[in-house]
C-alpha positions in Angstrom: 14.0 -14.0 -17.1 11.8 -16.7 -15.7 8.6 -16.0 -13.9 7.7 -17.4 -10.5 5.4 -20.4 -10.5 2.4 -19.9 -8.3 0.5 -22.7 -6.5 -3.2 -22.0 -6.9 -4.2 -24.7 -4.5 -5.4 -28.3 -4.9 -6.6 -31.1 -2.7 -4.1 -33.8 -1.7 -4.2 -36.7 -4.1 -2.1 -39.8 -4.8 -1.9 -42.8 -7.2 -5.0 -44.3 -5.5 -7.2 -41.2 -5.7 -10.4 -41.0 -7.7 -11.8 -37.7 -8.9 -15.2 -38.7 -7.4 -13.7 -38.6 -4.0 -12.6 -34.9 -4.3 -14.8 -32.7 -2.2 -15.4 -29.2 -3.6 -14.9 -26.6 -0.8 -18.1 -25.3 0.7 -17.0 -21.8 -0.4 -17.3 -22.8 -4.0 -20.6 -24.7 -3.9 -22.8 -21.6 -4.3 -22.5 -18.8 -6.8 -22.6 -15.2 -5.7 -24.8 -12.7 -7.4 -23.2 -9.5 -8.6 -26.5 -7.7 -8.5 -26.5 -7.5 -12.3 -28.7 -10.3 -13.6 -27.1 -10.1 -17.1 -23.6 -10.5 -15.9 -24.7 -13.3 -13.5 -26.3 -15.1 -16.5 -23.2 -14.8 -18.6 -20.8 -16.0 -15.9 -22.3 -19.0 -14.1 -26.0 -18.6 -14.8 -26.8 -17.2 -11.4 -23.8 -15.3 -10.4 -20.0 -15.8 -10.1 -18.2 -18.7 -8.4 -16.0 -17.7 -5.5 -12.3 -18.0 -6.6 -13.1 -16.8 -10.2 -10.6 -14.7 -12.0 -12.2 -12.8 -14.9 -10.6 -10.8 -17.7 -12.7 -8.0 -19.2 -11.6 -6.7 -22.6 -13.0 -4.5 -25.3 -11.9 -1.7 -27.7 -11.4 1.8 -26.4 -14.9 3.2 -25.6 -16.5 -0.2 -25.4 -17.5 0.4 -21.8 -15.0 -1.7 -19.8 -14.4 0.8 -17.0 -18.0 1.8 -17.0 -19.2 -1.8 -16.6 -16.6 -2.3 -13.9 -17.9 0.7 -11.8 -21.5 -0.4 -12.4 -20.7 -3.9 -11.2 -18.8 -2.7 -8.1 -21.7 -0.5 -7.2 -24.3 -3.3 -7.6 -22.1 -5.7 -5.7 -22.0 -3.3 -2.8 -25.7 -2.9 -3.0 -26.1 -6.7 -2.8 -24.3 -6.7 0.5 -20.8 -7.8 -0.7 -17.5 -5.9 -0.7 -16.0 -4.4 -3.9 -12.5 -2.9 -4.0 -11.7 -1.0 -7.2 -8.1 -0.4 -7.9 -7.7 2.5 -10.3 -4.3 2.5 -11.9 -5.2 4.4 -15.1 -7.3 7.3 -13.7 -7.1 9.3 -10.5 -9.7 8.8 -7.9 -11.0 12.3 -8.6 -11.7 11.2 -12.2 -13.3 8.0 -10.9 -15.5 10.0 -8.5 -16.7 12.2 -11.3 -17.6 9.2 -13.4 -19.5 7.6 -10.5 -21.5 10.9 -10.2 -22.2 10.9 -13.9 -23.4 7.3 -13.8 -25.6 8.1 -10.8 -24.3 5.2 -8.8 -25.9 5.0 -5.3 -24.0 2.3 -3.4 -20.3 3.1 -4.1 -17.3 0.8 -3.4 -13.9 0.9 -1.7 -11.3 2.8 -3.8 -7.5 2.2 -4.1 -4.7 3.1 -6.5 -1.8 0.7 -6.1 0.4 0.1 -9.1 2.6 -2.6 -7.5 0.8 -5.9 -7.4 2.1 -7.1 -4.0 1.0 -3.8 -2.3 -2.4 -4.2 -4.0 -2.7 -7.8 -2.7 -1.6 -6.7 0.8 -4.3 -3.9 0.8 -7.0 -6.3 -0.7 -6.2 -8.8 2.0 -6.7 -6.3 4.7 -10.1 -5.4 3.2 -11.0 -9.1 3.0 -10.1 -9.8 6.6 -12.1 -6.8 7.8 -15.1 -8.2 6.0 -14.9 -11.9 6.5 -18.6 -12.3 6.5 -19.0 -10.9 3.0 -17.9 -12.0 -0.5 -14.9 -10.0 -1.6 -14.6 -8.7 -5.2 -11.4 -7.0 -6.5 -11.4 -4.9 -9.7 -8.2 -3.9 -11.4 -8.2 -1.2 -14.1 -6.0 -2.1 -15.8 -3.9 -5.3 -15.8 -1.2 -3.7 -18.1 -0.5 -0.9 -15.7 0.4 -3.2 -12.8 4.1 -3.4 -11.8 5.8 -6.6 -10.5 9.3 -7.5 -9.4 11.3 -10.7 -9.3 12.1 -12.4 -6.1 15.4 -10.5 -5.9 13.6 -7.2 -6.4 14.3 -6.5 -10.1 11.4 -5.1 -12.0 9.9 -7.3 -14.7 9.2 -6.0 -18.3 5.7 -4.8 -18.9 4.5 -8.0 -20.5 6.1 -10.3 -18.0 4.8 -8.1 -15.2 1.3 -8.6 -16.5 1.7 -12.3 -16.6 3.2 -12.5 -13.1 0.6 -10.1 -11.7 -2.2 -12.3 -13.1 -0.6 -15.4 -11.5 -0.2 -13.6 -8.1 -3.8 -12.4 -8.1 -5.1 -15.7 -9.3 -3.3 -17.5 -6.4 -4.8 -15.0 -3.9 -8.3 -15.5 -5.3 -8.0 -19.3 -5.2 -6.6 -19.3 -1.7 -9.2 -17.0 -0.2 -12.2 -17.7 -2.6 -12.2 -14.1 -3.6 -13.3 -12.9 -7.1 -11.0 -10.9 -9.2 -11.9 -8.9 -12.4 -9.0 -7.6 -14.5 -9.5 -5.1 -17.2 -7.2 -5.9 -20.2 -6.2 -3.7 -23.1 -6.6 -4.9 -26.7 -5.0 -4.0 -30.0 -6.7 -2.0 -32.8 -8.2 -5.2 -34.2 -9.6 -6.3 -30.9 -6.9 -8.8 -30.0 -5.9 -9.1 -26.4 -2.7 -7.1 -25.8 -0.7 -9.6 -23.7 0.8 -13.0 -23.5 -1.4 -16.0 -24.0 -0.1 -17.3 -20.7 -2.4 -14.8 -19.1 -5.5 -16.3 -20.6 -4.5 -19.8 -19.3 -4.6 -18.4 -15.7 -8.1 -17.0 -16.2 -11.4 -18.7 -15.5 -13.7 -16.3 -17.4 -13.0 -14.0 -20.4 -15.7 -11.4 -21.1 -15.3 -9.3 -24.2 -17.3 -6.2 -25.1 -17.4 -5.8 -28.8 -19.5 -5.4 -31.9 -21.1 -8.3 -33.7 -19.5 -8.7 -37.1 -21.4 -11.9 -38.1 -23.7 -10.8 -41.0 -25.9 -13.8 -40.3 -26.4 -12.9 -36.7 -29.6 -11.3 -35.3 -27.4 -8.8 -33.5 -25.1 -7.9 -36.5 -23.6 -4.4 -36.1 -24.8 -4.1 -32.5 -22.8 -4.0 -29.2 -22.5 -7.4 -27.5 -20.9 -8.7 -24.3 -19.6 -12.2 -25.1 -18.1 -14.8 -22.9 -15.3 -16.5 -24.9 -14.0 -18.6 -22.1 -15.7 -20.0 -19.0 -14.5 -22.7 -16.5 -17.7 -22.3 -14.4 -20.3 -22.2 -17.1 -20.9 -22.4 -20.9 -18.7 -20.3 -23.2 -20.1 -18.6 -26.3 -22.9 -16.8 -24.5 -23.5 -13.2 -25.5 -25.9 -10.4 -24.7 -26.7 -7.2 -26.6 -26.2 -3.9 -24.8 -26.2 -0.1 -25.4 -24.1 2.6 -23.8 -26.1 5.5 -22.3 -25.0 8.5 -20.3 -25.7 6.5 -17.2 -23.8 3.4 -18.3 -24.3 0.1 -20.0 -27.9 -1.0 -20.5 -28.5 -4.6 -21.5 -31.3 -5.7 -23.8 -34.1 -7.6 -22.2 -33.7 -11.4 -22.3 
């Protein structure tokens, strides 16, 4: 079953065009701070570029959902809008976690499992907050459902691919920022088709440094393995405390 191709938006060009003549939209010319200086540094140096689609992966217990909630809270505290779509946990469970983490700013919650309903809801939030940068968090990508154009449900893996393409198209069209939490296998490999990675701008992985020659060997690190808006290969050491992820001083 073929997947729908999604137009992510491009300027008009022809056989006489020169890349130097392409004007970057004003919405993409300045990065937006998440309120977390460590994540800002990993992504684009001073924040995240509007239209970014980021995949956040890590082994169970690595802190993916915790970091997501901390970021959503700091984003709200920075004056932006964060919508957190919880597909894996109930909102009651999320609220209990927010209390344990002692988050003070909060975020907008939702729990859509169908990607088109999620985008419809996110678009309403964006329109209601046009003067603010919109962030959408999805926990997790593998739990999203998606149908074909004739209404037939896609298989789990194809649904994840199509959902990523749909969300990426929405982000590129509206200069929103999307963060997708992705599941991994026992050896830490991303549990999904490689086509998903091609649609992403940033891949941030929470893992443990296994390089014996590294200064952070055996420690938890957040590493950017792909980045279209900044350098890849950057990593930062962190620890998990009762109140969330704490990054080492830089």
